[in-house]
Backbone as JSON, one array per atom type, in Angstrom:
{
  "sequence": "XXXXXXXXXXXXXXXXXXXXXXXXXXXXXXXXXXXXXXXXXXXXXXXXXXXXXXXXXXXXXXXXXXXXXXXXXXXXXXXXXXXXXXXXXXXXXXXXXXXXXXXXXXXXXXXXXXXXXXXXXXXXXXXXXXXXXXXXXXXXXXXXXXXXXXXXXXXXXXXXXXXXXXXXXXXXXXXXXXXXXXXXXXXXXXXXXXXXXXXXXXXXXXXXXXXXXXXXXXXXXXXXXXXXXXXXXXXXXXXXXXXXXXXXXXXXXXXXXXXXXXXXXXXXXXXXXXXXXXXXXXXXXXXXXXX",
  "N": [[-72.08, 1.68, -51.0], [-70.98, 4.32, -53.02], [-71.45, 7.75, -52.28], [-72.62, 11.02, -53.28], [-71.22, 12.78, -51.71], [-68.99, 11.25, -51.04], [-67.71, 11.13, -53.53], [-67.11, 13.8, -53.74], [-65.24, 14.15, -51.7], [-63.19, 12.57, -52.7], [-62.46, 14.1, -54.84], [-61.22, 16.16, -53.62], [-62.54, 18.33, -52.44], [-63.11, 20.89, -50.11], [-64.17, 20.43, -46.69], [-65.47, 22.55, -45.55], [-66.92, 23.72, -47.57], [-68.73, 21.73, -48.29], [-70.2, 21.57, -45.97], [-71.59, 23.85, -45.89], [-74.2, 26.0, -44.91], [-77.76, 26.07, -45.6], [-78.81, 28.71, -45.79], [-76.45, 30.12, -46.25], [-75.61, 29.19, -48.74], [-77.77, 30.05, -50.27], [-77.54, 32.81, -49.89], [-75.06, 33.21, -51.06], [-75.46, 32.68, -53.79], [-77.29, 34.57, -54.4], [-80.04, 34.02, -54.29], [-82.57, 34.78, -53.29], [-84.63, 37.26, -54.29], [-85.53, 40.18, -53.19], [-86.22, 42.69, -53.93], [-88.17, 43.68, -56.1], [-88.96, 45.69, -58.61], [-90.54, 46.15, -60.98], [-92.08, 47.96, -63.41], [-95.41, 48.1, -64.69], [-95.62, 49.11, -67.25], [-93.28, 48.35, -68.41], [-93.6, 45.88, -69.49], [-95.43, 45.99, -71.52], [-95.18, 45.2, -74.12], [-95.57, 42.52, -74.14], [-98.21, 41.92, -73.48], [-100.27, 40.03, -73.87], [-98.96, 37.64, -73.21], [-98.38, 38.17, -70.53], [-100.94, 38.21, -69.35], [-101.68, 35.57, -69.83], [-99.75, 34.27, -68.29], [-100.39, 35.16, -65.7], [-102.88, 33.97, -65.4], [-102.14, 31.32, -65.32], [-100.51, 30.96, -63.17], [-101.0, 32.09, -60.34], [-102.88, 34.11, -59.58], [-105.54, 33.62, -60.34], [-106.33, 31.35, -58.94], [-108.58, 30.64, -57.52], [-110.52, 30.31, -59.44], [-109.77, 27.95, -60.67], [-110.23, 26.18, -58.56], [-113.01, 26.42, -58.22], [-113.94, 25.29, -60.55], [-113.05, 22.78, -60.23], [-110.6, 22.03, -61.24], [-107.23, 21.04, -61.48], [-104.7, 23.29, -60.8], [-101.9, 24.33, -62.86], [-98.56, 23.2, -62.15], [-96.18, 24.23, -63.13], [-94.71, 26.54, -65.5], [-93.43, 26.9, -68.73], [-91.43, 29.13, -70.42], [-90.53, 29.98, -73.64], [-88.44, 30.93, -76.38], [-86.75, 33.19, -78.72], [-83.59, 34.79, -77.77], [-83.66, 37.81, -75.78], [-86.35, 38.53, -75.87], [-87.91, 39.06, -73.66], [-88.43, 37.19, -71.61], [-87.28, 36.73, -69.02], [-87.81, 39.23, -67.88], [-90.61, 39.23, -67.86], [-91.14, 37.18, -66.04], [-90.27, 38.32, -63.63], [-92.02, 40.49, -63.55], [-94.45, 39.17, -63.32], [-94.23, 38.04, -60.77], [-94.18, 40.39, -59.28], [-96.7, 41.46, -59.86], [-98.39, 39.57, -58.73], [-97.7, 39.73, -56.13], [-95.89, 37.94, -54.94], [-93.25, 36.07, -53.34], [-90.11, 36.08, -54.89], [-87.92, 33.83, -56.23], [-84.87, 33.16, -57.69], [-83.18, 30.95, -59.82], [-80.3, 30.3, -61.64], [-79.5, 28.46, -64.45], [-76.77, 28.04, -65.51], [-75.25, 28.7, -63.22], [-75.87, 26.62, -61.49], [-74.69, 24.5, -62.81], [-72.0, 25.09, -62.54], [-71.43, 24.58, -59.93], [-69.93, 22.87, -57.05], [-69.55, 19.27, -56.74], [-72.64, 17.86, -56.11], [-73.65, 20.23, -55.06], [-75.35, 21.56, -56.82], [-77.75, 20.01, -56.94], [-78.4, 20.13, -54.23], [-78.89, 22.86, -53.89], [-81.17, 23.18, -55.45], [-82.99, 21.65, -53.94], [-82.98, 23.18, -51.58], [-83.99, 25.57, -52.54], [-86.68, 24.97, -53.15], [-87.54, 24.28, -50.6], [-87.24, 26.72, -49.26], [-89.01, 28.24, -50.76], [-91.47, 27.12, -50.07], [-91.53, 27.86, -47.43], [-91.63, 30.64, -47.63], [-94.01, 31.1, -48.92], [-96.87, 32.81, -50.4], [-95.06, 32.0, -53.35], [-92.77, 32.25, -56.13], [-90.72, 30.28, -58.07], [-88.14, 30.91, -60.18], [-86.49, 29.6, -62.89], [-83.9, 30.29, -64.77], [-82.53, 29.98, -68.06], [-82.93, 27.17, -68.49], [-82.08, 25.12, -70.13], [-79.43, 24.67, -69.55], [-79.27, 22.8, -67.52], [-81.2, 20.99, -68.15], [-81.03, 19.33, -70.4], [-81.5, 16.66, -72.82], [-81.08, 13.39, -71.56], [-78.14, 11.31, -71.56], [-75.78, 8.61, -71.9], [-72.81, 8.95, -70.12], [-69.44, 9.18, -69.06], [-68.23, 11.27, -67.91], [-67.6, 13.39, -65.15], [-68.72, 15.93, -64.95], [-70.94, 15.86, -66.69], [-72.47, 13.92, -65.4], [-73.06, 15.24, -63.04], [-74.67, 17.35, -63.93], [-76.88, 15.86, -64.76], [-77.67, 14.8, -62.3], [-78.54, 17.11, -61.02], [-80.74, 17.81, -62.63], [-82.38, 15.57, -62.2], [-82.96, 15.92, -59.51], [-84.46, 18.26, -59.69], [-86.68, 17.29, -61.14], [-87.65, 15.53, -59.21], [-88.38, 17.33, -57.18], [-90.37, 18.79, -58.49], [-92.3, 16.85, -58.65], [-92.86, 16.57, -56.01], [-94.55, 18.32, -54.66], [-97.9, 19.54, -54.1], [-100.21, 20.6, -56.66], [-101.98, 22.57, -55.83], [-100.72, 24.11, -53.98], [-99.12, 27.13, -52.73], [-96.86, 27.57, -54.23], [-95.2, 28.07, -57.17], [-93.66, 27.27, -60.32], [-91.6, 28.79, -62.69], [-90.0, 28.51, -65.73], [-87.41, 29.31, -68.07], [-86.2, 29.25, -71.41], [-84.04, 29.29, -74.28], [-83.78, 27.22, -75.97], [-85.87, 25.09, -76.49], [-86.01, 22.78, -77.9], [-84.02, 21.01, -77.15], [-84.55, 20.11, -74.62], [-85.1, 17.73, -71.98], [-87.61, 15.28, -72.38], [-88.92, 14.48, -70.05], [-89.13, 16.71, -68.43], [-91.1, 18.15, -69.64], [-93.47, 16.85, -69.54], [-96.93, 16.19, -68.63], [-97.99, 17.55, -65.54], [-95.63, 18.56, -64.65], [-93.62, 20.85, -66.02], [-95.94, 21.73, -67.6], [-97.29, 23.68, -68.99], [-96.87, 25.76, -71.72], [-95.49, 28.73, -72.98], [-95.01, 30.67, -75.72], [-92.56, 33.03, -76.72], [-92.45, 35.16, -79.13], [-90.59, 37.06, -81.64], [-90.85, 40.62, -81.3], [-93.6, 42.4, -82.78], [-94.27, 45.03, -85.24], [-95.77, 47.1, -83.99], [-95.23, 46.54, -81.3], [-92.45, 46.91, -81.21], [-92.26, 49.67, -81.67], [-93.5, 50.59, -79.35], [-91.76, 49.63, -77.4], [-89.43, 51.13, -77.88], [-90.43, 53.65, -77.31], [-90.93, 53.37, -74.57], [-88.32, 53.02, -73.52], [-87.3, 55.45, -74.07], [-88.52, 57.3, -72.54], [-87.42, 58.73, -70.42], [-85.61, 60.31, -71.61], [-84.55, 63.34, -73.26], [-86.35, 63.98, -75.81], [-86.82, 64.93, -79.18], [-89.8, 66.36, -80.64], [-90.14, 65.53, -83.26], [-89.5, 62.89, -83.58], [-90.34, 59.84, -84.94], [-91.75, 57.08, -83.95], [-93.11, 54.99, -85.13], [-92.08, 54.88, -87.72], [-89.44, 54.25, -87.07], [-89.84, 51.71, -86.03], [-90.56, 50.31, -88.31], [-88.14, 50.19, -89.55], [-86.74, 48.38, -88.13], [-87.08, 45.59, -88.49], [-86.17, 42.95, -87.9], [-85.44, 43.01, -85.23], [-85.04, 42.22, -81.77], [-86.49, 42.67, -78.43], [-84.41, 43.52, -76.7], [-82.58, 44.55, -78.5], [-83.99, 46.68, -79.56], [-84.03, 48.34, -77.34], [-81.3, 48.82, -77.25], [-81.01, 50.44, -79.49], [-82.09, 52.87, -78.6], [-80.24, 53.53, -76.6], [-77.89, 53.8, -78.13], [-78.66, 55.94, -79.76], [-78.84, 57.97, -77.86], [-76.12, 58.15, -77.12], [-75.02, 59.03, -79.53], [-76.22, 61.56, -79.81], [-75.09, 62.73, -77.57], [-72.37, 62.8, -78.23], [-72.31, 64.71, -80.26], [-72.9, 66.94, -78.89], [-75.54, 67.72, -78.41], [-78.71, 68.8, -77.02], [-81.03, 67.44, -77.08], [-82.59, 64.44, -78.38], [-82.83, 63.58, -81.77], [-84.77, 62.49, -84.65], [-83.0, 61.6, -86.56], [-80.84, 60.83, -85.0], [-81.81, 58.47, -83.86], [-82.11, 56.93, -86.18], [-79.44, 56.65, -86.93], [-78.63, 55.23, -84.71], [-79.98, 52.81, -85.15], [-78.57, 51.89, -87.38], [-76.09, 51.49, -86.18], [-76.63, 49.38, -84.36], [-77.45, 47.41, -86.17], [-75.04, 47.05, -87.55], [-73.46, 45.91, -85.56], [-74.84, 43.52, -85.16], [-74.41, 42.29, -87.65], [-71.63, 42.05, -87.58], [-71.34, 40.21, -85.51], [-72.52, 37.94, -86.65], [-70.73, 37.43, -88.73], [-68.5, 36.85, -87.23], [-69.08, 34.4, -86.01], [-69.41, 32.79, -88.19]],
  "CA": [[-72.25, 2.41, -52.26], [-70.42, 5.67, -52.91], [-72.41, 8.83, -52.35], [-72.12, 12.26, -53.9], [-70.22, 13.38, -50.81], [-67.76, 10.47, -51.19], [-67.05, 11.6, -54.74], [-66.58, 15.13, -53.48], [-64.03, 14.01, -50.91], [-62.14, 12.06, -53.57], [-62.02, 15.19, -55.71], [-60.48, 17.12, -52.81], [-63.31, 19.52, -52.08], [-63.0, 21.13, -48.68], [-65.36, 20.14, -45.89], [-66.2, 23.78, -45.23], [-67.86, 23.96, -48.66], [-69.78, 20.73, -48.22], [-71.0, 21.79, -44.77], [-72.18, 25.18, -45.97], [-75.61, 25.97, -44.55], [-78.7, 26.44, -46.65], [-78.88, 30.16, -45.92], [-75.2, 30.61, -46.82], [-75.64, 28.91, -50.18], [-78.76, 30.94, -50.86], [-76.98, 34.15, -49.91], [-73.93, 33.25, -52.0], [-75.94, 32.68, -55.17], [-78.29, 35.63, -54.55], [-81.24, 33.3, -54.68], [-83.79, 35.48, -52.92], [-84.67, 38.61, -54.84], [-86.57, 40.83, -52.41], [-86.48, 44.04, -54.44], [-88.71, 43.61, -57.45], [-89.59, 46.98, -58.91], [-90.82, 46.15, -62.4], [-93.28, 48.71, -63.73], [-96.26, 47.39, -65.64], [-95.36, 49.61, -68.6], [-92.09, 47.7, -68.95], [-93.94, 44.63, -70.17], [-96.57, 46.2, -72.41], [-94.98, 44.52, -75.39], [-95.97, 41.12, -74.01], [-99.45, 41.98, -72.7], [-100.98, 38.74, -73.98], [-98.21, 36.65, -72.45], [-98.52, 38.48, -69.11], [-102.25, 37.74, -68.92], [-101.63, 34.1, -69.82], [-98.94, 33.87, -67.15], [-101.14, 35.41, -64.46], [-103.93, 32.96, -65.33], [-101.58, 29.99, -65.12], [-99.63, 30.9, -62.0], [-101.52, 32.2, -58.98], [-103.9, 35.11, -59.3], [-106.88, 33.09, -60.55], [-106.39, 29.98, -58.4], [-109.94, 30.36, -57.09], [-111.29, 29.83, -60.6], [-109.44, 26.54, -60.84], [-110.9, 25.44, -57.5], [-114.45, 26.42, -58.47], [-114.2, 24.37, -61.66], [-112.53, 21.46, -59.9], [-109.45, 21.76, -62.1], [-105.93, 21.18, -60.82], [-103.87, 24.33, -61.43], [-100.59, 23.83, -63.29], [-97.43, 23.41, -61.24], [-95.1, 25.01, -63.73], [-94.87, 27.15, -66.82], [-92.18, 27.03, -69.49], [-91.39, 30.21, -71.4], [-89.48, 29.69, -74.62], [-88.38, 31.85, -77.51], [-85.41, 33.71, -79.0], [-83.03, 35.68, -76.74], [-84.02, 39.22, -75.82], [-87.78, 38.76, -76.1], [-88.58, 39.48, -72.43], [-88.85, 36.07, -70.75], [-86.88, 37.01, -67.64], [-88.54, 40.42, -67.45], [-91.99, 38.87, -67.58], [-91.17, 36.39, -64.81], [-90.19, 39.28, -62.52], [-93.26, 41.27, -63.53], [-95.51, 38.3, -62.82], [-94.07, 37.96, -59.32], [-94.56, 41.68, -58.71], [-98.14, 41.62, -60.01], [-99.08, 38.65, -57.83], [-97.18, 39.98, -54.77], [-95.3, 36.7, -54.47], [-91.8, 36.03, -53.16], [-89.47, 35.69, -56.15], [-86.64, 33.16, -56.06], [-84.29, 32.92, -59.01], [-82.07, 30.02, -60.01], [-79.74, 30.37, -62.99], [-78.98, 27.16, -64.86], [-75.3, 27.97, -65.55], [-74.7, 28.71, -61.86], [-76.01, 25.28, -60.93], [-73.72, 23.64, -63.47], [-70.66, 25.42, -62.08], [-71.29, 24.25, -58.52], [-69.19, 21.66, -56.71], [-70.36, 18.06, -56.85], [-73.73, 17.79, -55.14], [-74.18, 21.53, -54.68], [-76.46, 21.92, -57.69], [-78.95, 19.33, -56.47], [-78.72, 20.65, -52.89], [-79.46, 24.19, -54.04], [-82.53, 22.99, -55.93], [-83.8, 21.25, -52.78], [-83.1, 24.32, -50.66], [-84.85, 26.58, -53.16], [-88.07, 24.57, -52.97], [-87.84, 24.37, -49.17], [-87.4, 28.14, -48.94], [-90.23, 28.71, -51.42], [-92.61, 26.69, -49.25], [-91.5, 28.67, -46.2], [-91.96, 32.03, -47.96], [-95.19, 31.11, -49.78], [-96.86, 32.43, -51.82], [-93.76, 32.27, -53.96], [-92.51, 31.8, -57.5], [-89.33, 29.89, -58.35], [-87.82, 31.15, -61.59], [-85.28, 28.92, -63.34], [-83.48, 30.89, -66.03], [-81.64, 29.15, -68.89], [-83.18, 25.79, -68.06], [-81.37, 24.17, -70.99], [-78.1, 24.38, -68.98], [-79.35, 21.6, -66.67], [-82.35, 20.16, -68.53], [-80.9, 18.71, -71.72], [-81.84, 15.24, -72.9], [-80.08, 12.55, -70.89], [-77.36, 10.38, -72.37], [-74.74, 7.91, -71.14], [-71.54, 9.66, -70.13], [-68.55, 8.86, -67.95], [-67.65, 12.51, -67.41], [-68.19, 13.81, -63.88], [-69.54, 17.12, -65.17], [-72.22, 15.45, -67.27], [-73.25, 13.22, -64.36], [-73.54, 16.24, -62.08], [-75.8, 18.04, -64.57], [-78.02, 14.96, -64.72], [-78.13, 14.74, -60.9], [-79.29, 18.34, -60.74], [-82.03, 17.72, -63.3], [-83.19, 14.56, -61.51], [-83.47, 16.54, -58.28], [-85.53, 19.17, -60.1], [-87.84, 16.45, -61.44], [-88.14, 15.03, -57.93], [-89.04, 18.43, -56.48], [-91.6, 19.1, -59.21], [-93.26, 15.81, -58.29], [-92.97, 16.46, -54.57], [-95.5, 19.23, -54.02], [-99.22, 19.5, -54.7], [-100.44, 21.74, -57.55], [-102.78, 23.62, -55.21], [-99.93, 24.87, -53.02], [-98.82, 28.5, -53.13], [-95.52, 27.59, -54.84], [-95.26, 27.81, -58.61], [-92.36, 27.26, -60.99], [-91.5, 29.35, -64.04], [-88.69, 28.24, -66.33], [-87.21, 29.99, -69.35], [-85.14, 28.67, -72.23], [-83.97, 29.65, -75.7], [-83.64, 25.97, -76.73], [-86.85, 24.11, -76.03], [-85.85, 21.56, -78.69], [-83.04, 20.08, -76.56], [-84.93, 19.78, -73.25], [-85.49, 16.35, -71.72], [-89.07, 15.15, -72.39], [-89.45, 14.31, -68.69], [-89.45, 18.03, -67.89], [-92.22, 18.75, -70.36], [-94.68, 16.04, -69.46], [-98.02, 16.71, -67.81], [-97.74, 17.5, -64.1], [-94.37, 19.26, -64.34], [-93.7, 22.11, -66.76], [-96.9, 21.3, -68.61], [-97.85, 24.83, -69.7], [-95.82, 26.39, -72.51], [-95.83, 30.04, -73.54], [-93.98, 31.07, -76.69], [-92.24, 34.45, -76.8], [-91.91, 35.43, -80.46], [-89.99, 38.38, -81.84], [-91.89, 41.65, -81.24], [-94.08, 42.92, -84.05], [-93.97, 46.44, -85.48], [-96.39, 47.91, -82.94], [-94.51, 46.3, -80.05], [-91.13, 47.55, -81.29], [-92.46, 51.11, -81.48], [-93.81, 50.83, -77.93], [-90.54, 49.38, -76.63], [-88.54, 52.29, -78.01], [-91.06, 54.75, -76.56], [-90.73, 53.13, -73.14], [-86.93, 53.23, -73.15], [-86.95, 56.85, -74.35], [-89.39, 58.19, -71.78], [-86.64, 59.59, -69.53], [-84.68, 61.08, -72.43], [-85.06, 64.58, -73.84], [-86.55, 63.57, -77.19], [-87.45, 65.92, -80.04], [-91.15, 65.96, -81.07], [-90.16, 65.0, -84.63], [-89.16, 61.46, -83.59], [-91.46, 59.02, -85.38], [-91.46, 55.73, -83.49], [-93.66, 54.03, -86.09], [-91.1, 54.72, -88.8], [-88.3, 53.52, -86.51], [-90.23, 50.31, -85.91], [-90.53, 49.72, -89.65], [-86.74, 50.01, -89.93], [-86.12, 47.4, -87.21], [-87.95, 44.43, -88.71], [-85.65, 41.72, -87.31], [-84.88, 43.32, -83.91], [-85.77, 41.77, -80.58], [-86.7, 43.74, -77.47], [-83.13, 44.02, -76.2], [-81.95, 45.35, -79.55], [-84.74, 47.94, -79.63], [-83.49, 49.15, -76.25], [-79.95, 49.23, -77.65], [-81.15, 51.56, -80.42], [-82.28, 54.08, -77.8], [-78.97, 53.83, -75.95], [-76.97, 54.3, -79.17], [-79.13, 57.28, -80.16], [-78.41, 58.89, -76.81], [-74.68, 58.34, -77.22], [-74.76, 59.84, -80.73], [-76.58, 62.94, -79.47], [-74.12, 63.22, -76.59], [-71.1, 63.09, -78.91], [-72.4, 65.94, -81.05], [-73.17, 68.05, -77.98], [-76.94, 68.13, -78.5], [-79.48, 68.79, -75.77], [-82.17, 66.55, -77.27], [-82.41, 63.41, -79.39], [-83.62, 63.78, -82.97], [-85.1, 61.28, -85.41], [-81.77, 61.15, -87.23], [-80.03, 60.11, -84.0], [-82.35, 57.12, -83.75], [-81.79, 56.21, -87.4], [-78.03, 56.27, -86.82], [-78.57, 54.17, -83.71], [-80.39, 51.57, -85.81], [-77.44, 51.44, -88.2], [-75.05, 50.99, -85.26], [-77.03, 48.06, -83.86], [-77.4, 46.5, -87.31], [-73.63, 46.76, -87.83], [-73.0, 44.98, -84.53], [-75.45, 42.22, -85.45], [-73.72, 41.72, -88.8], [-70.29, 41.67, -87.15], [-71.46, 38.98, -84.72], [-72.78, 36.84, -87.57], [-69.49, 37.13, -89.44], [-67.55, 36.28, -86.27], [-69.42, 33.0, -85.74], [-69.61, 32.07, -89.45]],
  "C": [[-71.76, 3.84, -52.06], [-71.52, 6.71, -53.07], [-71.79, 10.02, -53.07], [-71.02, 12.87, -53.05], [-68.92, 12.6, -50.85], [-67.0, 10.91, -52.43], [-66.42, 12.96, -54.51], [-65.29, 15.05, -52.7], [-62.88, 13.5, -51.77], [-61.6, 13.15, -54.48], [-61.34, 16.3, -54.93], [-61.23, 18.39, -52.47], [-63.31, 19.67, -50.57], [-64.29, 20.88, -47.94], [-66.16, 21.4, -45.61], [-67.21, 24.12, -46.32], [-69.03, 23.0, -48.56], [-70.71, 20.96, -47.04], [-71.65, 23.17, -44.76], [-73.68, 25.09, -45.69], [-76.47, 26.39, -45.73], [-78.71, 27.94, -46.87], [-77.62, 30.72, -46.56], [-75.16, 30.37, -48.32], [-76.61, 29.84, -50.88], [-78.22, 32.36, -50.96], [-75.87, 34.26, -50.95], [-74.42, 33.39, -53.44], [-77.02, 33.73, -55.42], [-79.62, 35.05, -55.01], [-82.5, 34.11, -54.44], [-83.73, 36.91, -53.41], [-85.83, 39.34, -54.17], [-86.93, 42.2, -52.92], [-86.91, 43.96, -55.89], [-89.47, 44.89, -57.72], [-89.82, 47.09, -60.42], [-92.13, 46.89, -62.64], [-94.1, 47.96, -64.78], [-95.99, 47.84, -67.07], [-94.17, 48.92, -69.24], [-92.43, 46.44, -69.74], [-95.16, 44.78, -71.07], [-96.41, 45.45, -73.72], [-95.37, 43.06, -75.33], [-97.24, 41.03, -73.17], [-100.18, 40.65, -72.72], [-100.3, 37.68, -73.14], [-98.34, 36.88, -70.95], [-99.86, 37.98, -68.59], [-102.28, 36.23, -68.84], [-100.85, 33.6, -68.61], [-99.71, 34.03, -65.85], [-102.25, 34.37, -64.29], [-103.37, 31.62, -64.88], [-100.72, 29.88, -63.87], [-100.39, 30.95, -60.69], [-102.8, 33.0, -58.87], [-105.31, 34.53, -59.4], [-107.02, 31.66, -60.03], [-107.8, 29.62, -57.95], [-110.79, 29.82, -58.23], [-111.02, 28.36, -60.86], [-110.21, 25.7, -59.82], [-112.4, 25.33, -57.77], [-114.83, 25.44, -59.58], [-113.75, 22.95, -61.35], [-111.35, 21.05, -60.74], [-108.17, 21.95, -61.3], [-105.12, 22.27, -61.52], [-102.52, 23.78, -61.83], [-99.52, 24.11, -62.26], [-96.41, 24.37, -61.83], [-95.43, 25.5, -65.12], [-93.5, 27.25, -67.46], [-92.33, 28.15, -70.51], [-90.25, 29.93, -72.37], [-89.57, 30.68, -75.78], [-86.97, 32.37, -77.7], [-84.9, 34.58, -77.86], [-83.54, 37.11, -76.91], [-85.48, 39.52, -76.03], [-88.57, 39.01, -74.82], [-89.01, 38.37, -71.51], [-88.51, 36.34, -69.28], [-87.64, 38.21, -67.08], [-89.97, 40.07, -67.07], [-92.11, 38.04, -66.31], [-91.12, 37.3, -63.59], [-91.49, 40.09, -62.42], [-94.41, 40.46, -62.98], [-95.45, 38.18, -61.3], [-94.51, 39.26, -58.66], [-96.07, 41.87, -58.75], [-98.91, 40.75, -59.03], [-98.63, 38.8, -56.38], [-96.62, 38.7, -54.15], [-93.8, 36.87, -54.25], [-91.16, 35.46, -54.42], [-88.1, 35.1, -55.88], [-86.1, 32.78, -57.43], [-83.14, 31.94, -58.94], [-81.59, 30.14, -61.45], [-79.1, 29.03, -63.34], [-77.47, 27.07, -64.9], [-74.65, 27.99, -64.18], [-74.79, 27.33, -61.23], [-75.0, 24.32, -61.53], [-72.33, 23.86, -62.91], [-70.42, 25.09, -60.61], [-70.34, 23.06, -58.32], [-70.12, 20.45, -56.79], [-71.4, 18.02, -55.73], [-74.35, 19.12, -54.8], [-75.37, 21.93, -55.54], [-77.77, 21.3, -57.22], [-79.38, 19.85, -55.1], [-79.38, 22.02, -52.99], [-80.89, 24.12, -54.56], [-83.45, 22.6, -54.78], [-84.04, 22.43, -51.85], [-84.02, 25.4, -51.22], [-86.32, 26.24, -52.95], [-88.47, 24.63, -51.5], [-88.08, 25.82, -48.77], [-88.68, 28.7, -49.56], [-91.47, 28.33, -50.62], [-92.7, 27.53, -47.97], [-91.97, 30.1, -46.46], [-93.22, 32.16, -48.81], [-96.15, 32.25, -49.4], [-95.56, 32.85, -52.49], [-93.7, 31.7, -55.37], [-91.03, 31.48, -57.61], [-89.09, 30.08, -59.85], [-86.49, 30.5, -61.92], [-84.91, 29.45, -64.71], [-82.49, 29.96, -66.75], [-81.72, 27.68, -68.47], [-82.39, 24.79, -68.88], [-79.97, 23.84, -70.47], [-78.12, 23.12, -68.13], [-80.42, 20.62, -67.14], [-82.25, 19.52, -69.89], [-81.23, 17.22, -71.66], [-80.71, 14.39, -72.34], [-79.39, 11.6, -71.86], [-76.3, 9.75, -71.48], [-73.42, 8.66, -71.27], [-70.74, 9.27, -68.9], [-67.93, 10.12, -67.34], [-68.38, 12.96, -66.15], [-69.1, 15.01, -64.06], [-70.9, 16.78, -65.74], [-73.09, 14.75, -66.23], [-73.82, 14.21, -63.35], [-74.73, 17.02, -62.65], [-77.04, 17.16, -64.51], [-78.56, 14.8, -63.31], [-78.99, 15.95, -60.58], [-80.67, 18.29, -61.39], [-82.93, 16.7, -62.62], [-83.75, 15.11, -60.21], [-84.59, 17.52, -58.6], [-86.8, 18.39, -60.43], [-88.48, 15.94, -60.16], [-88.91, 16.11, -57.18], [-90.35, 18.82, -57.17], [-92.7, 18.08, -58.91], [-93.62, 15.83, -56.82], [-93.91, 17.44, -53.9], [-96.81, 19.23, -54.8], [-99.45, 20.73, -55.57], [-101.24, 22.86, -56.93], [-102.02, 24.38, -54.13], [-99.63, 26.25, -53.59], [-97.39, 28.63, -53.65], [-95.67, 27.21, -56.31], [-93.87, 27.96, -59.22], [-92.49, 27.86, -62.38], [-90.1, 29.04, -64.54], [-88.62, 28.93, -67.68], [-86.06, 29.34, -70.1], [-85.2, 29.24, -73.64], [-83.98, 28.4, -76.58], [-84.6, 24.91, -76.2], [-86.66, 22.77, -76.74], [-84.89, 20.56, -78.06], [-83.4, 19.67, -75.13], [-85.35, 18.31, -73.15], [-87.02, 16.25, -71.69], [-89.69, 15.0, -71.0], [-89.82, 15.64, -68.06], [-90.76, 18.57, -68.44], [-93.52, 17.98, -70.2], [-95.7, 16.67, -68.54], [-97.71, 16.53, -66.33], [-96.45, 18.16, -63.69], [-94.42, 20.64, -65.0], [-94.66, 21.89, -67.94], [-97.58, 22.44, -69.34], [-96.71, 25.55, -70.41], [-96.32, 27.71, -73.09], [-94.69, 30.46, -74.46], [-93.82, 32.59, -76.68], [-91.63, 34.73, -78.18], [-91.2, 36.78, -80.51], [-91.1, 39.43, -81.84], [-92.31, 42.12, -82.63], [-93.82, 44.43, -84.15], [-94.53, 47.34, -84.38], [-95.63, 47.77, -81.62], [-93.14, 46.96, -80.07], [-91.23, 49.05, -81.1], [-92.7, 51.43, -80.01], [-92.57, 50.63, -77.06], [-89.62, 50.59, -76.69], [-89.12, 53.52, -77.32], [-90.79, 54.61, -75.06], [-89.3, 53.46, -72.72], [-86.45, 54.65, -73.45], [-87.68, 57.82, -73.44], [-88.63, 59.12, -70.84], [-85.63, 60.44, -70.29], [-85.36, 62.36, -72.93], [-85.17, 64.38, -75.35], [-87.28, 64.67, -77.96], [-88.84, 65.44, -80.47], [-91.2, 65.34, -82.46], [-89.8, 63.51, -84.7], [-90.41, 60.64, -83.9], [-91.16, 57.56, -85.04], [-92.01, 54.67, -84.45], [-92.69, 53.79, -87.24], [-89.87, 53.96, -88.32], [-88.61, 52.03, -86.42], [-90.19, 49.61, -87.27], [-89.09, 49.45, -90.11], [-86.03, 48.96, -89.08], [-86.87, 46.07, -87.28], [-87.48, 43.18, -87.98], [-85.04, 41.94, -85.93], [-85.72, 42.68, -82.81], [-85.89, 42.94, -79.59], [-85.41, 44.36, -76.96], [-82.45, 44.9, -77.23], [-82.68, 46.67, -79.76], [-84.28, 48.89, -78.52], [-82.11, 49.67, -76.61], [-79.98, 50.39, -78.63], [-81.29, 52.87, -79.66], [-80.98, 54.5, -77.12], [-77.98, 54.41, -76.95], [-77.37, 55.7, -79.62], [-78.73, 58.32, -79.13], [-76.93, 59.18, -76.86], [-74.31, 59.21, -78.42], [-75.08, 61.3, -80.46], [-75.57, 63.54, -78.5], [-72.8, 63.6, -77.27], [-71.15, 64.37, -79.73], [-72.83, 67.14, -80.21], [-74.59, 68.55, -78.01], [-77.62, 68.06, -77.14], [-80.74, 67.93, -75.87], [-81.89, 65.58, -78.41], [-83.35, 63.68, -80.57], [-83.91, 62.43, -83.64], [-83.86, 60.71, -86.09], [-80.85, 60.4, -86.27], [-80.5, 58.67, -83.87], [-82.03, 56.3, -85.0], [-80.32, 55.77, -87.41], [-77.85, 55.16, -85.79], [-78.97, 52.83, -84.28], [-79.26, 51.01, -86.65], [-76.32, 50.87, -87.34], [-75.39, 49.58, -84.78], [-77.0, 47.03, -84.98], [-75.97, 46.09, -87.64], [-73.08, 45.76, -86.82], [-73.57, 43.58, -84.76], [-74.73, 41.53, -86.6], [-72.32, 41.26, -88.43], [-70.32, 40.37, -86.35], [-71.69, 37.77, -85.62], [-71.52, 36.44, -88.33], [-68.48, 36.45, -88.51], [-67.81, 34.79, -86.07], [-69.6, 32.18, -87.02], [-68.51, 31.02, -89.64]]
}
């Protein structure tokens, strides 16, 4: 029976790639993130989600043991882009003092045949070695879509990678010091096998920030700027009703650029209002482009 490596040889992939060591693959894809410097203030807009994450990941594992409850193996974060899913995963690792390993779904898809599944195996092996640790899988929908019959090699490779992920999720006990966090913008297209109990069985929704959160986000991203006392963040928040966290940050950047162009030494409320208009114009242009 042909193996993954046989298929790779038929496709002309060099032996030096197939024989790459675990550490080399990990180093190539920047899997191990050893410099996590996320300040707690950076995630104030998702305080409720942070507390829920800490409860479901590691910090309160003793409470699970005292109650005789099996702690969850994995957590799935889902919601629109720019709402802070990746940021919260890093903050959670920093708060729990755990080793943080990141896998990006698109990177796994772009690997050579067999490399995606191998990297998933190596990630879990390294996580056990570096425990306590958190494996973060960003853009899970790139490898976790619902399975279907396909003759294309690329589709088969994506399914192999997902099957290896399912195997690894089943292969360790929930009371170990290894936890999995996954993030996606498209929870509706994920394979049901990923979402069943015992795998990614805890779901946390990341909605668009409310008015109070938007005001706080803009305050946070303006704290190092020379801002005029007349800037009213509450009014700015009311003018950004449909903005996500990333777009609120973009407003601050645009306001700084506007002040810089007019040679000012501090940012005024008008600069922020113009920044909002700039970001809104870009959003409208993007919608027209994809219409």
